[in-house]
N, C-alpha and C positions, 0 to 999 in steps of 0.2 A: 504494500500500500504506500502511495506517495504521501509524504507529510503535507499538510495544508498550512501554508503561510499566509497570515493576514497582512493587511496593509502595514500595520504597526511593525511586524517582523521584517518586512521588506525595507521599510524606511530605516530601521536600525541597522540592518545588514549593509545597506548601501553606504551609510555613514561609516560603519566599521571598516568596510573594504577600502574606503578612501582614506582611512586612518585619521579621521577627524574626531575630536572630542565633541561633546554636546555643546560646550562653550564656543568652540571654533565654528561649528555649523550654525549655531544661533547668530553669531556675528555676521557670517556670510549671508544668512537669510534675512537679517535685520529683525530678528525676534528675540524674545527672552529665552534663556536656557531652559526655564521651566516649561515653556511652550514646546520645545523640542522633546523634552522628557514626556510631556503629556501626549504628544503624537505617537511616540515610540511605545508607550504603555497602553494606548487605546483609550485614555481618559478623555481625549479631545480628538476630533477629526479635522485634518487639514483641508483647506480649500483646494480646488483643482490647481489654482495659481501657485499655491505653496508646494504642491506635489511636483509641478513642473519646474519650479525653482530648485527644489530638492534634487530633482533629476539632473538639472544643469550643473549644480554645484558638485554633485558626487559623480558626474560622468556616467550615470546609470540611465538606461532607457526608461522613459516615462511610462511606456506601455507595461513594462515589467513592474514598476512601482504600483501602478494603478490596478493592474489585472492579474499579475503573476506570470505573464509571459509576453512575448512580442506580438502575439496574434490577437490580443485583447480578450482572451479567455483565461480563466483561472486554471492553473495546473491541477487543482483539486478535481476539476471536471473529468480529467483523464484517468483518475484513479478509480478503478472498479474491477 
């Protein structure tokens, strides 16, 4: 079974792969560190504009951040 990754997991992973701290990413996005933490824990949902900025800053495909893959469908749909 393929593990299911939520948006919060993909946001965190993109930041970690880029080797950015929450503080560094927050500075680059122009938001507070707690906002980044809230997105990564699922306490708050980012706007699409924030997801697109996150993708740009982390050099990660926006499609993957939003949906889980580049085709716009979650990888969880393929598990069965």
